[in-house]
ChimeraX commands (.cxc) that place a marker at each C-alpha (Angstrom):
marker #1 position 112.50,135.76,36.50 radius 0.5
marker #1 position 113.53,138.48,34.20 radius 0.5
marker #1 position 111.51,141.37,35.75 radius 0.5
marker #1 position 112.94,143.89,38.19 radius 0.5
marker #1 position 111.06,146.41,40.35 radius 0.5
marker #1 position 112.01,150.02,39.49 radius 0.5
marker #1 position 111.23,153.38,41.04 radius 0.5
marker #1 position 109.10,155.43,38.66 radius 0.5
marker #1 position 108.43,158.45,40.87 radius 0.5
marker #1 position 109.08,159.47,44.49 radius 0.5
marker #1 position 108.01,156.57,46.52 radius 0.5
marker #1 position 106.24,154.89,43.74 radius 0.5
marker #1 position 107.54,151.46,42.46 radius 0.5
marker #1 position 106.44,149.27,39.47 radius 0.5
marker #1 position 106.73,145.54,39.53 radius 0.5
marker #1 position 105.82,143.41,36.42 radius 0.5
marker #1 position 105.04,139.74,37.18 radius 0.5
marker #1 position 105.80,137.78,34.14 radius 0.5
marker #1 position 106.24,134.32,35.46 radius 0.5
marker #1 position 103.52,133.46,37.97 radius 0.5
marker #1 position 104.75,129.93,38.51 radius 0.5
marker #1 position 107.67,131.23,40.51 radius 0.5
marker #1 position 105.60,133.48,42.78 radius 0.5
marker #1 position 107.62,132.75,45.92 radius 0.5
marker #1 position 110.65,134.05,44.15 radius 0.5
marker #1 position 108.79,137.38,43.59 radius 0.5
marker #1 position 108.02,137.60,47.32 radius 0.5
marker #1 position 111.58,137.13,48.35 radius 0.5
marker #1 position 112.73,139.39,45.66 radius 0.5
marker #1 position 110.28,142.18,46.75 radius 0.5
marker #1 position 111.29,141.78,50.38 radius 0.5
marker #1 position 114.86,142.05,49.62 radius 0.5
marker #1 position 114.41,145.05,47.44 radius 0.5
marker #1 position 112.42,146.76,50.13 radius 0.5
marker #1 position 115.15,146.10,52.74 radius 0.5
marker #1 position 118.05,146.86,50.51 radius 0.5
marker #1 position 116.69,150.16,49.26 radius 0.5
marker #1 position 114.95,151.27,52.60 radius 0.5
marker #1 position 111.58,151.53,50.82 radius 0.5
marker #1 position 109.27,153.59,52.93 radius 0.5
marker #1 position 106.18,152.22,54.47 radius 0.5
marker #1 position 104.40,155.17,52.90 radius 0.5
marker #1 position 105.29,154.02,49.41 radius 0.5
marker #1 position 103.05,152.87,46.63 radius 0.5
marker #1 position 103.26,149.96,44.17 radius 0.5
marker #1 position 102.10,149.53,40.68 radius 0.5
marker #1 position 101.62,145.87,40.29 radius 0.5
marker #1 position 101.24,144.43,36.70 radius 0.5
marker #1 position 100.92,140.82,35.44 radius 0.5
marker #1 position 101.86,139.91,31.89 radius 0.5
marker #1 position 101.59,136.25,31.84 radius 0.5
marker #1 position 98.33,134.84,30.57 radius 0.5
marker #1 position 99.38,131.18,30.64 radius 0.5
marker #1 position 97.66,130.35,33.91 radius 0.5
marker #1 position 96.13,131.67,37.03 radius 0.5
marker #1 position 98.29,132.98,39.88 radius 0.5
marker #1 position 98.21,131.85,43.40 radius 0.5
marker #1 position 100.86,133.84,45.37 radius 0.5
marker #1 position 102.27,132.55,48.61 radius 0.5
marker #1 position 102.32,134.27,51.97 radius 0.5
marker #1 position 105.81,135.71,51.31 radius 0.5
marker #1 position 104.53,137.76,48.37 radius 0.5
marker #1 position 101.44,138.91,50.24 radius 0.5
marker #1 position 103.63,140.07,53.10 radius 0.5
marker #1 position 105.84,142.08,50.73 radius 0.5
marker #1 position 102.70,143.70,49.27 radius 0.5
marker #1 position 101.51,144.69,52.74 radius 0.5
marker #1 position 104.62,146.89,53.08 radius 0.5
marker #1 position 103.13,149.26,50.60 radius 0.5
marker #1 position 100.58,151.87,51.65 radius 0.5
marker #1 position 98.73,151.73,48.22 radius 0.5
marker #1 position 98.66,149.34,45.37 radius 0.5
marker #1 position 97.60,150.20,41.89 radius 0.5
marker #1 position 96.91,146.92,40.14 radius 0.5
marker #1 position 96.93,146.80,36.44 radius 0.5
marker #1 position 94.34,144.06,35.45 radius 0.5
marker #1 position 94.97,142.40,32.15 radius 0.5
marker #1 position 92.33,140.92,29.82 radius 0.5
marker #1 position 90.85,137.61,30.76 radius 0.5
marker #1 position 91.36,134.71,28.46 radius 0.5
marker #1 position 90.10,131.04,28.41 radius 0.5
marker #1 position 92.96,129.93,30.64 radius 0.5
marker #1 position 93.61,133.15,32.68 radius 0.5
marker #1 position 91.38,134.97,35.03 radius 0.5
marker #1 position 93.18,137.96,36.39 radius 0.5
marker #1 position 90.53,138.82,38.86 radius 0.5
marker #1 position 91.38,135.89,41.11 radius 0.5
marker #1 position 94.78,137.37,41.89 radius 0.5
marker #1 position 93.60,140.94,41.84 radius 0.5
marker #1 position 91.06,140.15,44.62 radius 0.5
marker #1 position 93.58,138.21,46.51 radius 0.5
marker #1 position 95.89,141.26,46.62 radius 0.5
marker #1 position 92.88,143.55,47.43 radius 0.5
marker #1 position 91.96,141.36,50.48 radius 0.5
marker #1 position 95.56,141.54,51.64 radius 0.5
marker #1 position 96.03,145.33,51.12 radius 0.5
marker #1 position 92.80,147.22,51.42 radius 0.5
marker #1 position 94.01,150.30,49.51 radius 0.5
marker #1 position 94.34,148.40,46.30 radius 0.5
marker #1 position 92.57,149.95,43.20 radius 0.5
marker #1 position 92.26,148.41,39.65 radius 0.5
marker #1 position 93.29,149.97,36.46 radius 0.5
marker #1 position 93.33,149.15,32.68 radius 0.5
marker #1 position 96.80,150.32,32.01 radius 0.5
marker #1 position 100.11,151.27,33.65 radius 0.5
marker #1 position 99.62,155.07,32.62 radius 0.5
marker #1 position 96.17,155.04,34.33 radius 0.5
marker #1 position 97.65,153.57,37.40 radius 0.5
marker #1 position 100.62,155.82,37.66 radius 0.5
marker #1 position 98.47,158.99,36.91 radius 0.5
marker #1 position 95.98,158.00,39.55 radius 0.5
marker #1 position 98.89,157.31,42.12 radius 0.5
marker #1 position 100.45,160.74,41.39 radius 0.5
marker #1 position 97.14,162.56,41.83 radius 0.5
marker #1 position 96.09,160.37,44.88 radius 0.5
marker #1 position 99.47,160.84,46.76 radius 0.5
marker #1 position 99.34,164.55,46.10 radius 0.5
marker #1 position 95.99,164.93,47.58 radius 0.5
marker #1 position 96.32,162.48,50.54 radius 0.5
marker #1 position 99.90,162.16,51.45 radius 0.5
marker #1 position 101.67,164.47,53.71 radius 0.5
marker #1 position 105.25,164.21,54.82 radius 0.5
marker #1 position 106.04,160.91,56.53 radius 0.5
marker #1 position 105.64,161.31,60.29 radius 0.5
marker #1 position 108.76,161.70,62.23 radius 0.5
marker #1 position 110.33,158.40,63.50 radius 0.5
marker #1 position 110.60,159.43,67.15 radius 0.5
marker #1 position 112.80,156.42,67.82 radius 0.5
marker #1 position 115.56,158.30,65.89 radius 0.5
marker #1 position 115.44,161.30,68.07 radius 0.5
marker #1 position 116.40,161.53,71.63 radius 0.5
marker #1 position 115.05,164.48,73.58 radius 0.5
marker #1 position 116.59,165.47,76.87 radius 0.5
marker #1 position 114.68,167.47,79.34 radius 0.5
marker #1 position 116.29,170.07,81.48 radius 0.5
marker #1 position 114.65,168.84,84.65 radius 0.5
marker link #1:1,2 radius 0.2
marker link #1:2,3 radius 0.2
marker link #1:3,4 radius 0.2
marker link #1:4,5 radius 0.2
marker link #1:5,6 radius 0.2
marker link #1:6,7 radius 0.2
marker link #1:7,8 radius 0.2
marker link #1:8,9 radius 0.2
marker link #1:9,10 radius 0.2
marker link #1:10,11 radius 0.2
marker link #1:11,12 radius 0.2
marker link #1:12,13 radius 0.2
marker link #1:13,14 radius 0.2
marker link #1:14,15 radius 0.2
marker link #1:15,16 radius 0.2
marker link #1:16,17 radius 0.2
marker link #1:17,18 radius 0.2
marker link #1:18,19 radius 0.2
marker link #1:19,20 radius 0.2
marker link #1:20,21 radius 0.2
marker link #1:21,22 radius 0.2
marker link #1:22,23 radius 0.2
marker link #1:23,24 radius 0.2
marker link #1:24,25 radius 0.2
marker link #1:25,26 radius 0.2
marker link #1:26,27 radius 0.2
marker link #1:27,28 radius 0.2
marker link #1:28,29 radius 0.2
marker link #1:29,30 radius 0.2
marker link #1:30,31 radius 0.2
marker link #1:31,32 radius 0.2
marker link #1:32,33 radius 0.2
marker link #1:33,34 radius 0.2
marker link #1:34,35 radius 0.2
marker link #1:35,36 radius 0.2
marker link #1:36,37 radius 0.2
marker link #1:37,38 radius 0.2
marker link #1:38,39 radius 0.2
marker link #1:39,40 radius 0.2
marker link #1:40,41 radius 0.2
marker link #1:41,42 radius 0.2
marker link #1:42,43 radius 0.2
marker link #1:43,44 radius 0.2
marker link #1:44,45 radius 0.2
marker link #1:45,46 radius 0.2
marker link #1:46,47 radius 0.2
marker link #1:47,48 radius 0.2
marker link #1:48,49 radius 0.2
marker link #1:49,50 radius 0.2
marker link #1:50,51 radius 0.2
marker link #1:51,52 radius 0.2
marker link #1:52,53 radius 0.2
marker link #1:53,54 radius 0.2
marker link #1:54,55 radius 0.2
marker link #1:55,56 radius 0.2
marker link #1:56,57 radius 0.2
marker link #1:57,58 radius 0.2
marker link #1:58,59 radius 0.2
marker link #1:59,60 radius 0.2
marker link #1:60,61 radius 0.2
marker link #1:61,62 radius 0.2
marker link #1:62,63 radius 0.2
marker link #1:63,64 radius 0.2
marker link #1:64,65 radius 0.2
marker link #1:65,66 radius 0.2
marker link #1:66,67 radius 0.2
marker link #1:67,68 radius 0.2
marker link #1:68,69 radius 0.2
marker link #1:69,70 radius 0.2
marker link #1:70,71 radius 0.2
marker link #1:71,72 radius 0.2
marker link #1:72,73 radius 0.2
marker link #1:73,74 radius 0.2
marker link #1:74,75 radius 0.2
marker link #1:75,76 radius 0.2
marker link #1:76,77 radius 0.2
marker link #1:77,78 radius 0.2
marker link #1:78,79 radius 0.2
marker link #1:79,80 radius 0.2
marker link #1:80,81 radius 0.2
marker link #1:81,82 radius 0.2
marker link #1:82,83 radius 0.2
marker link #1:83,84 radius 0.2
marker link #1:84,85 radius 0.2
marker link #1:85,86 radius 0.2
marker link #1:86,87 radius 0.2
marker link #1:87,88 radius 0.2
marker link #1:88,89 radius 0.2
marker link #1:89,90 radius 0.2
marker link #1:90,91 radius 0.2
marker link #1:91,92 radius 0.2
marker link #1:92,93 radius 0.2
marker link #1:93,94 radius 0.2
marker link #1:94,95 radius 0.2
marker link #1:95,96 radius 0.2
marker link #1:96,97 radius 0.2
marker link #1:97,98 radius 0.2
marker link #1:98,99 radius 0.2
marker link #1:99,100 radius 0.2
marker link #1:100,101 radius 0.2
marker link #1:101,102 radius 0.2
marker link #1:102,103 radius 0.2
marker link #1:103,104 radius 0.2
marker link #1:104,105 radius 0.2
marker link #1:105,106 radius 0.2
marker link #1:106,107 radius 0.2
marker link #1:107,108 radius 0.2
marker link #1:108,109 radius 0.2
marker link #1:109,110 radius 0.2
marker link #1:110,111 radius 0.2
marker link #1:111,112 radius 0.2
marker link #1:112,113 radius 0.2
marker link #1:113,114 radius 0.2
marker link #1:114,115 radius 0.2
marker link #1:115,116 radius 0.2
marker link #1:116,117 radius 0.2
marker link #1:117,118 radius 0.2
marker link #1:118,119 radius 0.2
marker link #1:119,120 radius 0.2
marker link #1:120,121 radius 0.2
marker link #1:121,122 radius 0.2
marker link #1:122,123 radius 0.2
marker link #1:123,124 radius 0.2
marker link #1:124,125 radius 0.2
marker link #1:125,126 radius 0.2
marker link #1:126,127 radius 0.2
marker link #1:127,128 radius 0.2
marker link #1:128,129 radius 0.2
marker link #1:129,130 radius 0.2
marker link #1:130,131 radius 0.2
marker link #1:131,132 radius 0.2
marker link #1:132,133 radius 0.2
marker link #1:133,134 radius 0.2
marker link #1:134,135 radius 0.2
marker link #1:135,136 radius 0.2
view
């Protein structure tokens, strides 16, 4: 696996999947990235596949990692005789209801930037980090 996940804007990450036959490695890698980088649950993911060799069937570990993200912008590649990108795209959509499809990375990023600006407010306070003492 040569692809890395990278931050492309505040709370927007980009993951390119180039070797679908090792999908379980992507799930583990994504979960470790989330943990090690303290990725907010209010973050968004641009998910892009670049391998047209065969269809992808991702495991539960990868789907669990995808559920961490509030929104997923899925870049759908062209269909070929041996590759149907919609099988995987629909699987991701069924796993994360706020998944939207795009023809290009630029379209996905532009949509997320506008969508997040319109719909996201500051992440709610994590009240478990604050201790309030009453005077009574």
